SEGUVO-832991 format. One record per residue: y, z, x of N, C-alpha, C in turn; residue in three letters. Coordinates in Angstrom, 3 decimals, always signed. Layout:
<n.py = Y; n.pz = Z; n.px = X; ca.py = Y; ca.pz = Z; ca.px = X; c.py = Y; c.pz = Z; c.px = X; type = ala>
...
end
This chain:
<n.py = +93.782; n.pz = -19.597; n.px = -98.451; ca.py = +93.527; ca.pz = -18.787; ca.px = -97.271; c.py = +94.794; c.pz = -18.020; c.px = -96.913; type = met>
<n.py = +94.654; n.pz = -16.746; n.px = -96.518; ca.py = +95.826; ca.pz = -15.956; ca.px = -96.155; c.py = +96.559; c.pz = -16.559; c.px = -94.970; type = pro>
<n.py = +97.866; n.pz = -16.296; n.px = -94.946; ca.py = +98.651; ca.pz = -16.797; ca.px = -93.815; c.py = +98.444; c.pz = -15.895; c.px = -92.604; type = thr>
<n.py = +99.016; n.pz = -16.261; n.px = -91.492; ca.py = +98.830; ca.pz = -15.526; ca.px = -90.241; c.py = +98.107; c.pz = -16.425; c.px = -89.273; type = gly>
<n.py = +97.504; n.pz = -15.816; n.px = -88.277; ca.py = +96.771; ca.pz = -16.597; ca.px = -87.272; c.py = +95.543; c.pz = -17.249; c.px = -87.906; type = lys>
<n.py = +95.370; n.pz = -18.497; n.px = -87.559; ca.py = +94.173; ca.pz = -19.215; ca.px = -87.994; c.py = +93.235; c.pz = -19.312; c.px = -86.806; type = thr>
<n.py = +92.011; n.pz = -18.881; n.px = -87.020; ca.py = +90.991; ca.pz = -18.898; ca.px = -85.975; c.py = +89.947; c.pz = -19.932; c.px = -86.371; type = ile>
<n.py = +89.646; n.pz = -20.803; n.px = -85.442; ca.py = +88.532; ca.pz = -21.730; ca.px = -85.646; c.py = +87.342; c.pz = -21.196; c.px = -84.882; type = trp>
<n.py = +86.181; n.pz = -21.297; n.px = -85.515; ca.py = +84.923; ca.pz = -20.882; ca.px = -84.900; c.py = +84.063; c.pz = -22.130; c.px = -84.769; type = ile>
<n.py = +83.659; n.pz = -22.433; n.px = -83.553; ca.py = +82.772; ca.pz = -23.564; ca.px = -83.296; c.py = +81.396; c.pz = -23.004; c.px = -82.991; type = thr>
<n.py = +80.411; n.pz = -23.421; n.px = -83.770; ca.py = +79.031; ca.pz = -23.011; ca.px = -83.569; c.py = +78.274; c.pz = -24.267; c.px = -83.156; type = val>
<n.py = +77.778; n.pz = -24.282; n.px = -81.915; ca.py = +77.178; ca.pz = -25.515; ca.px = -81.396; c.py = +75.919; c.pz = -25.232; c.px = -80.581; type = ala>
<n.py = +75.097; n.pz = -26.254; n.px = -80.505; ca.py = +74.010; ca.pz = -26.283; ca.px = -79.529; c.py = +74.055; c.pz = -27.684; c.px = -78.922; type = asp>
<n.py = +73.026; n.pz = -28.135; n.px = -78.279; ca.py = +73.069; ca.pz = -29.435; ca.px = -77.627; c.py = +73.031; c.pz = -30.622; c.px = -78.562; type = gly>
<n.py = +72.804; n.pz = -30.386; n.px = -79.872; ca.py = +72.655; ca.pz = -31.511; ca.px = -80.791; c.py = +73.435; c.pz = -31.367; c.px = -82.092; type = ala>
<n.py = +74.052; n.pz = -30.226; n.px = -82.327; ca.py = +74.731; ca.pz = -30.002; ca.px = -83.598; c.py = +75.924; c.pz = -29.077; c.px = -83.388; type = arg>
<n.py = +77.021; n.pz = -29.387; n.px = -84.050; ca.py = +78.205; ca.pz = -28.527; ca.px = -83.993; c.py = +78.790; c.pz = -28.390; c.px = -85.392; type = ala>
<n.py = +79.112; n.pz = -27.145; n.px = -85.746; ca.py = +79.728; ca.pz = -26.841; ca.px = -87.033; c.py = +81.033; c.pz = -26.111; c.px = -86.757; type = arg>
<n.py = +82.000; n.pz = -26.296; n.px = -87.650; ca.py = +83.342; ca.pz = -25.770; ca.px = -87.436; c.py = +83.774; c.pz = -24.960; c.px = -88.655; type = phe>
<n.py = +84.252; n.pz = -23.748; n.px = -88.378; ca.py = +84.678; ca.pz = -22.842; ca.px = -89.446; c.py = +86.086; c.pz = -22.350; c.px = -89.163; type = phe>
<n.py = +86.732; n.pz = -21.870; n.px = -90.211; ca.py = +88.101; ca.pz = -21.370; ca.px = -90.117; c.py = +88.118; c.pz = -19.965; c.px = -90.703; type = arg>
<n.py = +88.941; n.pz = -19.107; n.px = -90.095; ca.py = +89.065; ca.pz = -17.734; ca.px = -90.565; c.py = +90.486; c.pz = -17.245; c.px = -90.350; type = ser>
<n.py = +90.817; n.pz = -16.178; n.px = -91.040; ca.py = +92.098; ca.pz = -15.516; ca.px = -90.792; c.py = +91.904; c.pz = -14.514; c.px = -89.661; type = asn>
<n.py = +92.982; n.pz = -13.946; n.px = -89.175; ca.py = +92.930; ca.pz = -13.058; ca.px = -88.011; c.py = +92.036; c.pz = -11.845; c.px = -88.233; type = ala>
<n.py = +91.930; n.pz = -11.360; n.px = -89.450; ca.py = +91.085; ca.pz = -10.194; ca.px = -89.714; c.py = +89.630; c.pz = -10.536; c.px = -89.912; type = gly>
<n.py = +89.320; n.pz = -11.814; n.px = -90.027; ca.py = +87.936; ca.pz = -12.234; ca.px = -90.218; c.py = +87.400; c.pz = -11.944; c.px = -91.597; type = gly>
<n.py = +88.289; n.pz = -11.693; n.px = -92.567; ca.py = +87.836; ca.pz = -11.344; ca.px = -93.916; c.py = +87.458; c.pz = -12.564; c.px = -94.740; type = thr>
<n.py = +87.912; n.pz = -13.728; n.px = -94.338; ca.py = +87.626; ca.pz = -14.952; ca.px = -95.083; c.py = +87.171; c.pz = -16.024; c.px = -94.094; type = his>
<n.py = +85.956; n.pz = -16.534; n.px = -94.274; ca.py = +85.419; ca.pz = -17.579; ca.px = -93.398; c.py = +84.987; c.pz = -18.743; c.px = -94.269; type = ile>
<n.py = +85.450; n.pz = -19.939; n.px = -93.893; ca.py = +85.114; ca.pz = -21.141; ca.px = -94.654; c.py = +84.955; c.pz = -22.309; c.px = -93.687; type = glu>
<n.py = +84.298; n.pz = -23.381; n.px = -94.132; ca.py = +84.218; ca.pz = -24.562; ca.px = -93.260; c.py = +85.614; c.pz = -25.092; c.px = -92.947; type = pro>
<n.py = +85.858; n.pz = -25.431; n.px = -91.702; ca.py = +87.150; ca.pz = -25.983; ca.px = -91.295; c.py = +87.196; c.pz = -27.487; c.px = -91.542; type = ala>
<n.py = +86.057; n.pz = -28.122; n.px = -91.479; ca.py = +85.956; ca.pz = -29.565; ca.px = -91.678; c.py = +84.871; c.pz = -29.849; c.px = -92.705; type = leu>
<n.py = +84.975; n.pz = -30.958; n.px = -93.369; ca.py = +83.946; ca.pz = -31.349; ca.px = -94.337; c.py = +82.847; c.pz = -32.151; c.px = -93.672; type = asn>
<n.py = +82.569; n.pz = -31.815; n.px = -92.429; ca.py = +81.554; ca.pz = -32.535; ca.px = -91.658; c.py = +81.040; c.pz = -31.649; c.px = -90.540; type = met>
<n.py = +79.965; n.pz = -32.056; n.px = -89.953; ca.py = +79.482; ca.pz = -31.445; ca.px = -88.716; c.py = +79.143; c.pz = -32.576; c.px = -87.770; type = glu>
<n.py = +79.190; n.pz = -32.295; n.px = -86.494; ca.py = +78.811; ca.pz = -33.304; ca.px = -85.510; c.py = +77.322; c.pz = -33.174; c.px = -85.228; type = leu>
<n.py = +76.645; n.pz = -34.300; n.px = -85.175; ca.py = +75.221; ca.pz = -34.317; ca.px = -84.862; c.py = +75.005; c.pz = -35.337; c.px = -83.756; type = val>
<n.py = +74.334; n.pz = -34.909; n.px = -82.710; ca.py = +74.090; ca.pz = -35.778; ca.px = -81.548; c.py = +72.864; c.pz = -36.645; c.px = -81.781; type = ala>
<n.py = +72.693; n.pz = -37.591; n.px = -80.897; ca.py = +71.531; ca.pz = -38.467; ca.px = -80.883; c.py = +70.297; c.pz = -37.622; c.px = -80.596; type = asp>
<n.py = +69.312; n.pz = -37.656; n.px = -81.465; ca.py = +68.108; ca.pz = -36.828; ca.px = -81.294; c.py = +66.865; c.pz = -37.646; c.px = -80.974; type = arg>
<n.py = +67.065; n.pz = -38.810; n.px = -80.414; ca.py = +65.893; ca.pz = -39.629; ca.px = -80.065; c.py = +65.091; c.pz = -38.963; c.px = -78.947; type = arg>
<n.py = +63.786; n.pz = -39.230; n.px = -78.907; ca.py = +62.980; ca.pz = -38.708; ca.px = -77.805; c.py = +63.397; c.pz = -39.327; c.px = -76.471; type = pro>
<n.py = +63.084; n.pz = -38.645; n.px = -75.384; ca.py = +63.444; ca.pz = -39.117; ca.px = -74.039; c.py = +62.956; c.pz = -40.533; c.px = -73.783; type = ser>
<n.py = +61.770; n.pz = -40.859; n.px = -74.249; ca.py = +61.217; ca.pz = -42.196; ca.px = -73.977; c.py = +62.083; c.pz = -43.291; c.px = -74.597; type = arg>
<n.py = +62.791; n.pz = -42.963; n.px = -75.710; ca.py = +63.672; ca.pz = -43.950; ca.px = -76.331; c.py = +65.040; c.pz = -43.975; c.px = -75.664; type = asp>
<n.py = +65.496; n.pz = -42.830; n.px = -75.166; ca.py = +66.786; ca.pz = -42.772; ca.px = -74.471; c.py = +66.675; c.pz = -43.444; c.px = -73.120; type = ile>
<n.py = +65.587; n.pz = -43.183; n.px = -72.413; ca.py = +65.339; ca.pz = -43.773; ca.px = -71.088; c.py = +64.429; c.pz = -44.991; c.px = -71.225; type = asp>
<n.py = +64.805; n.pz = -45.938; n.px = -72.045; ca.py = +63.945; ca.pz = -47.093; ca.px = -72.309; c.py = +63.811; c.pz = -48.017; c.px = -71.100; type = ala>
<n.py = +64.826; n.pz = -48.080; n.px = -70.253; ca.py = +64.758; ca.pz = -48.946; ca.px = -69.075; c.py = +63.830; c.pz = -48.341; c.px = -68.032; type = asp>
<n.py = +63.156; n.pz = -49.203; n.px = -67.304; ca.py = +62.310; ca.pz = -48.728; ca.px = -66.222; c.py = +63.204; c.pz = -48.239; c.px = -65.086; type = arg>
<n.py = +62.775; n.pz = -47.206; n.px = -64.377; ca.py = +63.592; ca.pz = -46.737; ca.px = -63.259; c.py = +63.640; c.pz = -47.777; c.px = -62.149; type = pro>
<n.py = +64.714; n.pz = -47.723; n.px = -61.347; ca.py = +64.831; ca.pz = -48.626; ca.px = -60.204; c.py = +63.733; c.pz = -48.363; c.px = -59.192; type = gly>
<n.py = +63.588; n.pz = -49.269; n.px = -58.223; ca.py = +62.545; ca.pz = -49.117; ca.px = -57.219; c.py = +63.186; c.pz = -49.157; c.px = -55.843; type = arg>
<n.py = +62.521; n.pz = -48.522; n.px = -54.910; ca.py = +63.000; ca.pz = -48.522; ca.px = -53.530; c.py = +61.836; c.pz = -48.799; c.px = -52.601; type = thr>
<n.py = +62.143; n.pz = -49.309; n.px = -51.442; ca.py = +61.104; ca.pz = -49.588; ca.px = -50.445; c.py = +61.159; c.pz = -48.474; c.px = -49.405; type = lys>
<n.py = +60.003; n.pz = -47.947; n.px = -49.069; ca.py = +59.888; ca.pz = -46.911; ca.px = -48.053; c.py = +60.210; c.pz = -47.506; c.px = -46.695; type = asp>
<n.py = +61.060; n.pz = -46.858; n.px = -45.914; ca.py = +61.410; ca.pz = -47.365; ca.px = -44.586; c.py = +60.258; c.pz = -47.196; c.px = -43.600; type = arg>
<n.py = +59.552; n.pz = -46.102; n.px = -43.695; ca.py = +58.520; ca.pz = -45.789; ca.px = -42.716; c.py = +57.133; c.pz = -46.266; c.px = -43.149; type = met>
<n.py = +56.913; n.pz = -46.335; n.px = -44.430; ca.py = +55.582; ca.pz = -46.706; ca.px = -44.908; c.py = +55.634; c.pz = -48.091; c.px = -45.540; type = ala>
<n.py = +54.515; n.pz = -48.535; n.px = -45.996; ca.py = +54.437; ca.pz = -49.855; ca.px = -46.618; c.py = +54.244; c.pz = -49.663; c.px = -48.114; type = his>
<n.py = +55.278; n.pz = -49.339; n.px = -48.793; ca.py = +55.134; ca.pz = -49.157; ca.px = -50.226; c.py = +56.471; c.pz = -49.139; c.px = -50.927; type = gly>
<n.py = +56.404; n.pz = -49.302; n.px = -52.195; ca.py = +57.595; ca.pz = -49.223; ca.px = -53.040; c.py = +57.383; c.pz = -48.089; c.px = -54.029; type = arg>
<n.py = +58.450; n.pz = -47.396; n.px = -54.353; ca.py = +58.350; ca.pz = -46.254; ca.px = -55.239; c.py = +59.432; c.pz = -46.331; c.px = -56.306; type = his>
<n.py = +59.090; n.pz = -45.825; n.px = -57.473; ca.py = +60.082; ca.pz = -45.755; ca.px = -58.548; c.py = +61.068; c.pz = -44.642; c.px = -58.233; type = ala>
<n.py = +62.329; n.pz = -44.888; n.px = -58.530; ca.py = +63.358; ca.pz = -43.865; ca.px = -58.356; c.py = +63.455; c.pz = -43.032; c.px = -59.630; type = leu>
<n.py = +63.481; n.pz = -41.756; n.px = -59.469; ca.py = +63.654; ca.pz = -40.873; ca.px = -60.619; c.py = +65.131; c.pz = -40.760; c.px = -60.942; type = glu>
<n.py = +65.481; n.pz = -40.725; n.px = -62.235; ca.py = +66.894; ca.pz = -40.539; ca.px = -62.569; c.py = +67.376; c.pz = -39.179; c.px = -62.075; type = pro>
<n.py = +68.646; n.pz = -39.106; n.px = -61.659; ca.py = +69.166; ca.pz = -37.856; ca.px = -61.108; c.py = +69.355; c.pz = -36.784; c.px = -62.169; type = ser>
<n.py = +69.521; n.pz = -37.184; n.px = -63.427; ca.py = +69.636; ca.pz = -36.208; ca.px = -64.512; c.py = +68.705; c.pz = -36.614; c.px = -65.640; type = thr>
<n.py = +68.172; n.pz = -35.628; n.px = -66.288; ca.py = +67.341; ca.pz = -35.833; ca.px = -67.464; c.py = +68.198; c.pz = -36.460; c.px = -68.568; type = asp>
<n.py = +67.621; n.pz = -37.384; n.px = -69.298; ca.py = +68.361; ca.pz = -38.090; ca.px = -70.353; c.py = +68.881; c.pz = -37.124; c.px = -71.413; type = ala>
<n.py = +68.073; n.pz = -36.154; n.px = -71.770; ca.py = +68.522; ca.pz = -35.185; ca.px = -72.778; c.py = +69.656; c.pz = -34.310; c.px = -72.248; type = his>
<n.py = +69.591; n.pz = -33.976; n.px = -70.988; ca.py = +70.657; ca.pz = -33.172; ca.px = -70.379; c.py = +71.965; c.pz = -33.960; c.px = -70.387; type = glu>
<n.py = +71.880; n.pz = -35.223; n.px = -70.022; ca.py = +73.058; ca.pz = -36.080; ca.px = -70.049; c.py = +73.595; c.pz = -36.205; c.px = -71.484; type = his>
<n.py = +72.699; n.pz = -36.332; n.px = -72.455; ca.py = +73.107; ca.pz = -36.439; ca.px = -73.858; c.py = +73.807; c.pz = -35.156; c.px = -74.313; type = ala>
<n.py = +73.321; n.pz = -33.992; n.px = -73.881; ca.py = +73.966; ca.pz = -32.714; ca.px = -74.245; c.py = +75.367; c.pz = -32.624; c.px = -73.636; type = arg>
<n.py = +75.510; n.pz = -33.082; n.px = -72.398; ca.py = +76.834; ca.pz = -33.073; ca.px = -71.765; c.py = +77.795; c.pz = -34.003; c.px = -72.504; type = gln>
<n.py = +77.309; n.pz = -35.177; n.px = -72.880; ca.py = +78.142; ca.pz = -36.128; ca.px = -73.631; c.py = +78.517; c.pz = -35.546; c.px = -74.993; type = ala>
<n.py = +77.579; n.pz = -34.854; n.px = -75.615; ca.py = +77.856; ca.pz = -34.233; ca.px = -76.914; c.py = +78.911; c.pz = -33.133; c.px = -76.767; type = phe>
<n.py = +78.837; n.pz = -32.367; n.px = -75.697; ca.py = +79.846; ca.pz = -31.328; ca.px = -75.445; c.py = +81.232; c.pz = -31.966; c.px = -75.345; type = ala>
<n.py = +81.329; n.pz = -33.096; n.px = -74.681; ca.py = +82.613; ca.pz = -33.800; ca.px = -74.575; c.py = +83.101; c.pz = -34.250; c.px = -75.955; type = his>
<n.py = +82.185; n.pz = -34.690; n.px = -76.792; ca.py = +82.538; ca.pz = -35.121; ca.px = -78.151; c.py = +83.082; c.pz = -33.938; c.px = -78.963; type = glu>
<n.py = +82.423; n.pz = -32.792; n.px = -78.838; ca.py = +82.881; ca.pz = -31.578; ca.px = -79.538; c.py = +84.286; c.pz = -31.197; c.px = -79.064; type = val>
<n.py = +84.495; n.pz = -31.208; n.px = -77.754; ca.py = +85.797; ca.pz = -30.833; ca.px = -77.196; c.py = +86.877; c.pz = -31.826; c.px = -77.608; type = ile>
<n.py = +86.553; n.pz = -33.116; n.px = -77.652; ca.py = +87.534; ca.pz = -34.110; ca.px = -78.103; c.py = +87.993; c.pz = -33.819; c.px = -79.528; type = glu>
<n.py = +87.055; n.pz = -33.463; n.px = -80.390; ca.py = +87.410; ca.pz = -33.140; ca.px = -81.770; c.py = +88.290; c.pz = -31.887; c.px = -81.827; type = leu>
<n.py = +87.914; n.pz = -30.859; n.px = -81.071; ca.py = +88.718; ca.pz = -29.629; ca.px = -81.040; c.py = +90.107; c.pz = -29.891; c.px = -80.474; type = leu>
<n.py = +90.192; n.pz = -30.695; n.px = -79.438; ca.py = +91.480; ca.pz = -31.009; ca.px = -78.827; c.py = +92.373; c.pz = -31.760; c.px = -79.812; type = glu>
<n.py = +91.788; n.pz = -32.673; n.px = -80.564; ca.py = +92.553; ca.pz = -33.405; ca.px = -81.584; c.py = +93.162; c.pz = -32.427; c.px = -82.586; type = lys>
<n.py = +92.373; n.pz = -31.472; n.px = -83.047; ca.py = +92.866; ca.pz = -30.504; ca.px = -84.029; c.py = +93.824; c.pz = -29.492; c.px = -83.402; type = his>
<n.py = +93.658; n.pz = -29.215; n.px = -82.110; ca.py = +94.612; ca.pz = -28.342; ca.px = -81.433; c.py = +95.990; c.pz = -28.994; c.px = -81.405; type = arg>
<n.py = +96.038; n.pz = -30.288; n.px = -81.081; ca.py = +97.324; ca.pz = -30.980; ca.px = -81.011; c.py = +97.984; c.pz = -31.108; c.px = -82.384; type = thr>
<n.py = +97.180; n.pz = -30.987; n.px = -83.436; ca.py = +97.716; ca.pz = -31.011; ca.px = -84.799; c.py = +98.057; c.pz = -29.601; c.px = -85.294; type = gln>
<n.py = +97.926; n.pz = -28.606; n.px = -84.390; ca.py = +98.204; ca.pz = -27.202; ca.px = -84.713; c.py = +97.386; c.pz = -26.686; c.px = -85.892; type = asn>
<n.py = +96.120; n.pz = -27.094; n.px = -85.970; ca.py = +95.247; ca.pz = -26.651; ca.px = -87.049; c.py = +94.702; c.pz = -25.243; c.px = -86.831; type = asp>
<n.py = +94.779; n.pz = -24.735; n.px = -85.596; ca.py = +94.323; ca.pz = -23.367; ca.px = -85.336; c.py = +95.158; c.pz = -22.756; c.px = -84.223; type = phe>
<n.py = +95.173; n.pz = -21.409; n.px = -84.219; ca.py = +95.919; ca.pz = -20.649; ca.px = -83.211; c.py = +95.001; c.pz = -20.084; c.px = -82.139; type = asp>
<n.py = +93.755; n.pz = -19.807; n.px = -82.517; ca.py = +92.769; ca.pz = -19.244; ca.px = -81.599; c.py = +91.428; c.pz = -19.901; c.px = -81.867; type = glu>
<n.py = +90.550; n.pz = -19.817; n.px = -80.875; ca.py = +89.251; ca.pz = -20.468; ca.px = -80.957; c.py = +88.163; c.pz = -19.501; c.px = -80.495; type = leu>
<n.py = +87.083; n.pz = -19.458; n.px = -81.258; ca.py = +85.881; ca.pz = -18.721; ca.px = -80.883; c.py = +84.780; c.pz = -19.761; c.px = -80.736; type = val>
<n.py = +84.063; n.pz = -19.707; n.px = -79.626; ca.py = +82.982; ca.pz = -20.659; ca.px = -79.389; c.py = +81.670; c.pz = -19.894; c.px = -79.284; type = ile>
<n.py = +80.708; n.pz = -20.317; n.px = -80.106; ca.py = +79.380; ca.pz = -19.696; ca.px = -80.118; c.py = +78.369; c.pz = -20.796; c.px = -79.806; type = ile>
<n.py = +77.666; n.pz = -20.636; n.px = -78.687; ca.py = +76.704; ca.pz = -21.645; ca.px = -78.247; c.py = +75.732; c.pz = -21.006; c.px = -77.259; type = ala>
<n.py = +74.539; n.pz = -21.595; n.px = -77.101; ca.py = +73.622; ca.pz = -21.105; ca.px = -76.065; c.py = +74.288; c.pz = -21.225; c.px = -74.697; type = pro>
<n.py = +73.873; n.pz = -20.408; n.px = -73.721; ca.py = +74.553; ca.pz = -20.361; ca.px = -72.420; c.py = +74.793; c.pz = -21.722; c.px = -71.756; type = pro>
<n.py = +73.793; n.pz = -22.588; n.px = -71.722; ca.py = +73.956; ca.pz = -23.875; ca.px = -71.042; c.py = +74.993; c.pz = -24.738; c.px = -71.764; type = lys>
<n.py = +74.927; n.pz = -24.782; n.px = -73.085; ca.py = +75.893; ca.pz = -25.572; ca.px = -73.850; c.py = +77.290; c.pz = -24.972; c.px = -73.720; type = met>
<n.py = +77.375; n.pz = -23.660; n.px = -73.684; ca.py = +78.666; ca.pz = -22.992; ca.px = -73.490; c.py = +79.297; c.pz = -23.450; c.px = -72.175; type = leu>
<n.py = +78.482; n.pz = -23.578; n.px = -71.145; ca.py = +78.972; ca.pz = -24.067; ca.px = -69.856; c.py = +79.460; c.pz = -25.506; c.px = -69.929; type = gly>
<n.py = +78.718; n.pz = -26.356; n.px = -70.632; ca.py = +79.136; ca.pz = -27.755; ca.px = -70.791; c.py = +80.457; c.pz = -27.833; c.px = -71.554; type = tyr>
<n.py = +80.591; n.pz = -27.035; n.px = -72.604; ca.py = +81.829; ca.pz = -27.030; ca.px = -73.388; c.py = +83.001; c.pz = -26.552; c.px = -72.525; type = leu>
<n.py = +82.770; n.pz = -25.498; n.px = -71.773; ca.py = +83.805; ca.pz = -24.945; ca.px = -70.893; c.py = +84.248; c.pz = -25.991; c.px = -69.863; type = arg>
<n.py = +83.283; n.pz = -26.704; n.px = -69.285; ca.py = +83.596; ca.pz = -27.724; ca.px = -68.277; c.py = +84.402; c.pz = -28.883; c.px = -68.857; type = asp>
<n.py = +84.165; n.pz = -29.216; n.px = -70.117; ca.py = +84.834; ca.pz = -30.355; ca.px = -70.751; c.py = +86.210; c.pz = -30.002; c.px = -71.318; type = ala>
<n.py = +86.518; n.pz = -28.721; n.px = -71.378; ca.py = +87.719; ca.pz = -28.249; ca.px = -72.054; c.py = +88.987; c.pz = -28.402; c.px = -71.216; type = met>
<n.py = +90.016; n.pz = -29.049; n.px = -71.767; ca.py = +91.294; ca.pz = -29.113; ca.px = -71.047; c.py = +91.995; c.pz = -27.752; c.px = -71.071; type = pro>
<n.py = +92.881; n.pz = -27.542; n.px = -70.133; ca.py = +93.556; ca.pz = -26.249; ca.px = -69.963; c.py = +94.273; c.pz = -25.758; c.px = -71.230; type = glu>
<n.py = +95.016; n.pz = -26.610; n.px = -71.954; ca.py = +95.697; ca.pz = -26.109; ca.px = -73.160; c.py = +94.725; c.pz = -25.546; c.px = -74.203; type = pro>
<n.py = +93.547; n.pz = -26.138; n.px = -74.308; ca.py = +92.541; ca.pz = -25.643; ca.px = -75.250; c.py = +91.923; c.pz = -24.345; c.px = -74.732; type = leu>
<n.py = +91.683; n.pz = -24.261; n.px = -73.423; ca.py = +91.127; ca.pz = -23.039; ca.px = -72.822; c.py = +92.005; c.pz = -21.825; c.px = -73.120; type = lys>
<n.py = +93.315; n.pz = -22.049; n.px = -73.146; ca.py = +94.246; ca.pz = -20.944; ca.px = -73.386; c.py = +94.124; c.pz = -20.375; c.px = -74.795; type = lys>
<n.py = +93.541; n.pz = -21.133; n.px = -75.716; ca.py = +93.393; ca.pz = -20.665; ca.px = -77.097; c.py = +92.053; c.pz = -19.975; c.px = -77.357; type = leu>
<n.py = +91.153; n.pz = -20.012; n.px = -76.374; ca.py = +89.836; ca.pz = -19.411; ca.px = -76.568; c.py = +89.979; c.pz = -17.892; c.px = -76.607; type = val>
<n.py = +89.653; n.pz = -17.344; n.px = -77.744; ca.py = +89.731; ca.pz = -15.898; ca.px = -77.964; c.py = +88.450; c.pz = -15.208; c.px = -77.503; type = arg>
<n.py = +87.314; n.pz = -15.887; n.px = -77.728; ca.py = +86.026; ca.pz = -15.290; ca.px = -77.390; c.py = +84.968; c.pz = -16.375; c.px = -77.244; type = arg>
<n.py = +84.035; n.pz = -16.152; n.px = -76.323; ca.py = +82.861; ca.pz = -16.997; ca.px = -76.159; c.py = +81.631; c.pz = -16.122; c.px = -76.376; type = glu>
<n.py = +80.697; n.pz = -16.623; n.px = -77.158; ca.py = +79.485; ca.pz = -15.863; ca.px = -77.476; c.py = +78.288; c.pz = -16.737; c.px = -77.139; type = val>
<n.py = +77.408; n.pz = -16.235; n.px = -76.265; ca.py = +76.248; ca.pz = -17.037; ca.px = -75.860; c.py = +75.042; c.pz = -16.761; c.px = -76.765; type = asp>
<n.py = +75.102; n.pz = -17.355; n.px = -77.958; ca.py = +74.021; ca.pz = -17.263; ca.px = -78.951; c.py = +73.858; c.pz = -18.616; c.px = -79.609; type = lys>
<n.py = +72.659; n.pz = -18.885; n.px = -80.104; ca.py = +72.418; ca.pz = -20.108; ca.px = -80.864; c.py = +72.331; c.pz = -19.736; c.px = -82.339; type = asp>
<n.py = +73.375; n.pz = -20.042; n.px = -83.084; ca.py = +73.424; ca.pz = -19.736; ca.px = -84.516; c.py = +73.466; c.pz = -21.003; c.px = -85.360; type = leu>
<n.py = +73.189; n.pz = -22.153; n.px = -84.778; ca.py = +73.347; ca.pz = -23.417; ca.px = -85.498; c.py = +72.369; c.pz = -23.582; c.px = -86.656; type = thr>
<n.py = +71.258; n.pz = -22.924; n.px = -86.613; ca.py = +70.241; ca.pz = -23.116; ca.px = -87.651; c.py = +70.415; c.pz = -22.175; c.px = -88.848; type = arg>
<n.py = +71.408; n.pz = -21.310; n.px = -88.802; ca.py = +71.623; ca.pz = -20.373; ca.px = -89.909; c.py = +72.273; c.pz = -21.074; c.px = -91.096; type = leu>
<n.py = +71.964; n.pz = -20.591; n.px = -92.289; ca.py = +72.599; ca.pz = -21.114; ca.px = -93.506; c.py = +74.064; c.pz = -20.679; c.px = -93.516; type = ser>
<n.py = +74.863; n.pz = -21.270; n.px = -94.387; ca.py = +76.275; ca.pz = -20.917; ca.px = -94.471; c.py = +76.439; c.pz = -19.438; c.px = -94.831; type = ile>
<n.py = +75.587; n.pz = -18.936; n.px = -95.700; ca.py = +75.662; ca.pz = -17.519; ca.px = -96.090; c.py = +75.353; c.pz = -16.602; c.px = -94.896; type = his>
<n.py = +74.278; n.pz = -16.919; n.px = -94.157; ca.py = +73.926; ca.pz = -16.124; ca.px = -92.973; c.py = +75.021; c.pz = -16.219; c.px = -91.909; type = glu>
<n.py = +75.579; n.pz = -17.423; n.px = -91.748; ca.py = +76.644; ca.pz = -17.608; ca.px = -90.763; c.py = +77.862; c.pz = -16.756; c.px = -91.093; type = leu>
<n.py = +78.248; n.pz = -16.723; n.px = -92.358; ca.py = +79.420; ca.pz = -15.919; ca.px = -92.744; c.py = +79.223; c.pz = -14.449; c.px = -92.355; type = arg>
<n.py = +78.016; n.pz = -13.944; n.px = -92.577; ca.py = +77.722; ca.pz = -12.553; ca.px = -92.207; c.py = +77.777; c.pz = -12.352; c.px = -90.696; type = gln>
<n.py = +77.206; n.pz = -13.277; n.px = -89.939; ca.py = +77.158; ca.pz = -13.143; ca.px = -88.485; c.py = +78.512; c.pz = -13.398; c.px = -87.821; type = arg>
<n.py = +79.272; n.pz = -14.365; n.px = -88.344; ca.py = +80.544; ca.pz = -14.719; ca.px = -87.714; c.py = +81.558; c.pz = -13.596; c.px = -87.810; type = leu>
<n.py = +81.526; n.pz = -12.832; n.px = -88.883; ca.py = +82.479; ca.pz = -11.745; ca.px = -89.069; c.py = +82.427; c.pz = -10.753; c.px = -87.902; type = ala>
<n.py = +81.253; n.pz = -10.549; n.px = -87.316; ca.py = +81.123; ca.pz = -9.599; ca.px = -86.212; c.py = +81.803; c.pz = -10.093; c.px = -84.928; type = glu>
<n.py = +82.064; n.pz = -11.400; n.px = -84.817; ca.py = +82.680; ca.pz = -11.958; ca.px = -83.608; c.py = +84.190; c.pz = -12.106; c.px = -83.726; type = phe>
<n.py = +84.744; n.pz = -11.750; n.px = -84.877; ca.py = +86.193; ca.pz = -11.919; ca.px = -85.057; c.py = +86.878; c.pz = -10.630; c.px = -84.906; type = leu>
end
């Protein structure tokens, strides 16, 4: 890979994250890691296996189930965003990249932004609100070049 600035591109959604590396001109794009992160994809009924708590009505004579304050899948996406950021932060401290491009659907982009520490935020070159996680490596190379 040519020398100069190294740009990492993170392509993520709520359940999958892929990491790529490029030079400053975007002429060469390759996987940055020999892995991708994949979140827990169990159905909600398996994630929320416990019965909800119950409460007694003060004014009436009845008990009601309490609804969880957040959807299990939403909580799982937030936890996955933290996992993605932890991995990026680890590589930032190892000086593996100089700039970062993050491509994710709007909601996931927000979760990633919220989980990001300030030193990592300073390296973000661009944020793109698109879901490109399902593209093949060949399609991704073509699409990623336009964001660099």
